[in-house]
N, C-alpha and C positions, 0 to 999 in steps of 0.2 A: 539475638540477631546482629549482624554485622552490618553497617553502613558507612564505612569508612569512606565512600567516595560522596557521601552527603553529610556533610558536618552543618547541621541546622540549615538544610537545605541549599548546600554549595556544591554545585556540580564542578568537579575538577576535572583534569585532563588524566587520562590513564595512560600511561606510558612504561612498557617493559614491567607490569606489574605493580607499577607505583604511582599514587595518586599525587599530582603536582598542579601547582598554582600556574596561570598561564602569564604571557606578558602583559595583557589586561584583563579586566572582567567587565561584566555586564549585568544589569538587573533581568530577573525572572519573576513575572505577574502572574497573580490571579486572575484567570480569563473572565469571571465574574465580577469580584470586586475591585479589580485592579489594583489591589495591594500588592507592595514587594513582598514576594514569600521566599527570596534568597537570591543568591549570584551565581554567575556562571563563570566560567575562567575560558579566556581567548587564548588560544594557542598562536605561537609567533611562526614564522615559517620555520626556523630552527628545529621547535617542537615537533611540528608537523612531520618533518624528515626524520625525525629521531622516532616517531610512534612507527614510521613506514620501515626504518631500519631495525628496529626491536623485533617488528612483525618478520621481516626477512630472516632476521637471525634465528628467531624462534622456530621458522618454517624447515631452515637448513640442519641447525641443531638438535632439535628437540621433537623429532617426529613421533605422532602417538598410533599405535596400532588401532586397527578399527575397534575391536572390542573396548579399548580402554576410552576411545571417541564415544562411543556408545554408552558406557557407564557415565562419562562427566554429562552428558546432554540429558541423559535420564535423570540424573542426580539435580542437574538445573531446574528441569520441569517441575520436580517436584518440591523444589525450593520456590520456584515462581507461585505455586498453589499455595505453599505454607505462608508466603510474604503477601498474599492477596491484599488484605486491609491497607499495607503500606503503598502497594503499587497503584490500588485504586483511588486512594486519596489523592496520590502524587499524580496521577492522570487527570482527575477531578479539577484539581486545582490549576495546573499548568496548559491543559489542553481543553478545559471547560466541557468535559464529557460529564453528563448525568450519571449517576451511580449503575443503572443498568449498563450503560455502555461500558463505563470503566471496568467494571466487573467483566462482561464480556470480552474486552481487550485483554485482561489478564487470563482470562480461560482459554482464548486462542492463543496465546503467547504459549503458554504451557503445552498444548497441542502441537504447536509448531515444531518446537522441541523433541516431544515424544516422537512424532512420526519422522522428524530428520534422524532422531538417533535410531530408529528401526530401519529407515531408508538406507542408512550408511552401512548397515550389515548385507544389503542386497544391491551394493553398486557394483556392478561386474560387467564385462565386456561379452562377445559373443564370437561363437565359431565361425569361421569363414571357411565353406567347403573348396578350399584350393585343391584336393584331391580329384574334383570333379573334373579338372581341365586336363586336357592330353598332354601326357610328358609330365606330370606333376602328382601322379598316385604316389609317391614316395615322400611327400611332404605335408604338413598340416599347418593351419594357421589359425589364430585367433586373436580378439583384441582384448586389450585391458583398460582401464580407466585410471588415470592419475591425476592428483590434484594439480592445479595451474601453479598455485604459489601463494603470493599475498593477495587478497580480495579487498577491494575499497568498496564500503557502503555508505551512500549517503541517501538520507532518508525525509521523509516530510513530516510537519506537524499533526497531520490529520489522522496519525494513527501512531502513537509515540513510543508505544512499547511493541505491539505487535510487528510493526514494520521493521523494527530494527532485528525482530526475531527472524522474520523471514531473509534477512540478509546474512545474520550471523550463524544462525542453525544449520542450513544447509553447506554453508561455507566449511564450518568446523565438522561436520558428517563427513565431508568428502574428502578430508584431510589437509584443507588450507588454514592459513592465518589470517586474520582480518584486522583494518582499520576503519572504524565506523565515525561518520560525522553525521551526529544528530543534528536537527534544525535547532537554531538559536532560541527560537520561542519555546521549546518542549526539551531542554536538556537532561531533565532530571530522570525521567524513565528509562532512557539509555545507561544513563549512571548507575542506577540500580541493578538493571540486567547485567551490566558489567561486573558488579561486585558479586552477583549470584554465581556467575560463572568463575570467578576467581575462587567462591566458597565453595563452589561444586569440584574444584581440583584442577581447573585448566591451567595449564602452565603459565607463568608470567611471560608476556609476550604474543603469545597467542590471540588475544584481542586487546587492542589498543583502541583509545578513545579519544578524540579532539573535538572541540567545541569552537564557536566564533562565527563571525558573518559568513554566509554562505557563498558569495561571489569571491571573497579572499581565499579562504581556506578551501573551498572547491578547486578555485584556481590552482593552488597549492600542490593539492592531492593529484590533480590531472596532470600537471607537469612533472610529477615523480616517476622515473622510469622503472621502479622497482616493482610496481603494481602488474600484476599478471591479468587482472580481470576487475570490470568495473560494474557494480549494480545501483541503479539511482531509481528513486521515485521523487517526482517533482513535474515541473512544467515543461510542456514540449519545447519552447526556445531554450531551456538551459540543457534539457537532454540532447537536442541537436549539435548545442556547443561542446558537450562532453564528447559526442560520437567524432566529431569532427577534429577533436583536438588530440586523441588519444592513439591516432595511428592505425597501425593493425592490430593492437590490442582488443581482444573480444570486450563487448558490452553487453548488459540486459536493462532495458530503460522502459521503465513504467511511468508514462506520460498522461497529458491530458485526454479530456473526452468530452463530447455532450452527448452524454447516455439518454436513450430512448427505450420507452415500453409502448407496447401495442397492446390495446383492449379490444378485443371483437365483440360483436353483438350477440355470440352465442356463449361467452364467457360467464362464469360465476362472479358475478359484479359485486357482491357482497364481499367475498374474499380479495378479489382484485383490487378493490378501493382499500381495503385495510393495508394490504401488501404494499400498494403504491405510496399511501402514505408513510409507510416506514420508509421506505426507499428513497422517497423524495426528500424527507425531514430529520429524520435522524441523524445524530451528530452534527446539526445544523445544515445538513447539505453539503458538507465539507467532505466529501468522498468522490473519487474519480467515477463512480459507476451509480452515483447517485442519480435519479430521475430528473432530468431537465426537460425534457420534450415527452410528452403523454399524449400518444395519437388514440383515439376514441373512435371506435366506428359510428357512424351518426345515429344508427339504429338504435344504440345503446346511451346514445349521450344524454337524454332526459332522465333516465333512470341513474345513470352511474355519476354523473358529477355532483348530485345533490348528497350523494352516500359518501364520496370523496372528500367535499367540503365538511359533512358531518364528522367524520374520522379526524380530519386535520383539526377541526375548531376543537376537538376533545382533548388535543394534546397542550399539557402544561408545558409553558416556556418561562423558565427562570433559572434560580439559583440551583445550579449542577449537586450542591450539597443536601438539596431537599429531595428524599425519595421519591416524590412524586412527580418530580420533574422528568419530561421526555426528552425537551430540547433545552440545550444549555446556549452560552455566548458563541458567536462565532470568534475565530483566534484574535481578534481585534478589532475594535471600534471602526478603525480606518478600512477595513474589508467590509463592516457591515454598511457603513456609509456607501461604498463604492456599489454594493449589490442594489442598495435601494435607490440608488442613482440610476441603473438599469432598468429598474422596475419604473420610475417616473419617465424615464426616456420611453419606453413601451407604451405608457399610459398616452402621453403626449401624441405619440405616433398611431393612437387608435386602439391599442389593447384596452380590456376592462380587467380591473382586479377584481376578480371574485371573493377572495379572501386574503386578508393579511394586508401586506405593504406599507407595514409601520415597523418603526425599531425603536427601543431604548437603549441608547448605548450600543454594546455588542449584541445585544438580544434583539434577534429580526423574528417577527413572527411568521410563521407558516404562510406562505405567498402564493395563491393559485392566480394565475392569469388565463383569459381566455381574448379570443380575438387577435392573437398575435399572426404576424406574418415572417416568412423565413428569412428576411433580412434584418428583422430587429435584433439586436444585440443579446436580447435574452434567449434567443433562438440558434445564433450563429457562433456565439463564444461560449467558453467555459465560465458560468455564472459562480459556481463552488459556494452555493450558499442554500438556503431553505426556499427555494422559488422554483414552481413548477408550472410550466406552460401547457396547457390544454389545446390540441389541434384536432377539429374533426377530420374523419376521412370515409370516403365512399368505396373507392376502389382499392382492392388488396395489392395489385401491382402497383398502384401508385403510391400507397404507404410505405411499402419495401423501397421505393426508389428515395422517398421523403428520408426514411432513417438513414439510408447509404448516401445521403447528400452533403454530409460534412466530410471536412479533411480527416475526420477521427474515426476510430472504430475500434473500441475497446469492448464493451458490452452491451447487450440489448436484452430485453425481455417481451414475450409476447402470452396473453391469456386468450384462450380459445378452448373449445372441446372438441375441436375438428382435428384430428391427428394428422391428416394429409396438409391441412394448411399450416399445422405447426411444422411439420418437417419441412415443407416447401420453404417457409421462412427461415429456419436453421441453414437450410444450404443458400439460400439468396442474401441474407443479411451480411454485408462486409463489415464483421467485426470478430473479435477474438473468441467472444463467448455468447452464447445464446441459451437463454432459460426460459423454457417452456413451463406455463403457468406459476411463474415466479417472475418478479421484477428484475431490472438490468443489475440491481447491486446484490444478488443472491450467491455471495461466494462462501465456500466453504476451503480451508485453508490448505487441505490435502490436494485440491484439485489442481490442473493446470491453469494458469491465468497470463492470459497475454493479449496484445493488442495488434492490430494492423494499422495501416497509413501511418498518421503523426500520432496513434497512442502507443507506440512502442515497439521494441525490438527485444527479442528473447521471452522467456518462460519463468513465471514463478510457480510457487509450490513445492515443497521440499523436494520431491523425488526428480522433477524436471529442472529445478535448479541447479540440482547436483549434478547434472549432467551437462549444464553450461557453464560449471565451476570446474569441471574437470576437461582433460584431453584423452582422446581416444588413441591409444597406440597400438598398431598392427606388429604382431609377433608372427614369425614362419619357423619350422623347424624341418631339417631336412633328417627323415628317418633312416636314409641307407646311404 
């Protein structure tokens, strides 16, 4: 197994196929123990520009045919699964994921590469019926899709491998080259994936990787005019700053959320409770689609809440390397402290802590609140922690309005046996994704994934991202 990019957990920069030291370095810590597990290299501005120049040169001089792209990405998917143990252990350490979530991250990343490889063989334009217009019967027209050029991918810590896969695999499958900036807290998984692509036969320069502080490195990436497309996952303020800085160059932004799920009184309450607990607390609640607001119809409240509490209480919180652990640490003790400060603030404002509300360093116990108000921070700002607020409702129209009341609109779920109610909600909820009889976080990687309002622009999911990462070109031909 080749791990040239990680010499004793040392995440270097990948520029033009070469692993390099940066201008400075930074420590990488195990998110549970706090122990230093390695160092990462932080790029200088000159190295960032060199990475972009390498990608531009590789795009211009070393174009891959569609089948060759398919072959490389398929090989990469196989290598991801072959190196599962290394990848999963790395994710457990640098991101704090329990084993079950770390392994799921590996499986999903391989699936993203497999689907991207297949979709790359089906990336086509369409016929345009120009001959049906009077005077143009002698002509034909069609579109083709062509790669944009160099794609910039900036990712977040809460999916350190699969999120990089979602930026890289569609970009390469569509014929682009890429420069990736992983988060400073979790750079090792991205480095391992980059090495896998090199080992799978990707030409040097097709994927480049730069590390370092987000604001500094991100600013240099946005300023570089050789990028043709930006794909970013992170906070809404940073996404807006990128959008405002790149001019007319296209972007895809997966941003913040205050995700909601609705449980109606006719739902399968046992199933809903189990699924809502998984959605609210897995990965320590650090997913943009994790349930933060749980609306429960009043007629189901007395039966549902005890089921929810029982399922949440059964979750083991602790060392990610313990196979029994379901919830590991948050990304940092500072973030855990912030989340519990919001909980304490809500309690002072009249909310009740039904479960949890405590932490040990970065480990936050699954926390369930009731008696919350819409103006409390736990309800109107993204908490990004294992904290879930229960809100009773009586009127279906009213709960739709409550779900829609935030500036965000990423995903929502609804549990009900009433198909008419479910489909009505699907039409009226102002979000990018609606899951019926699943919670807000029920994502499958091949599906389109996008937000509305302040939750983002553009669409992820390999097939859909590839259309974003290509340009549509019209071609006409006169036949006489």
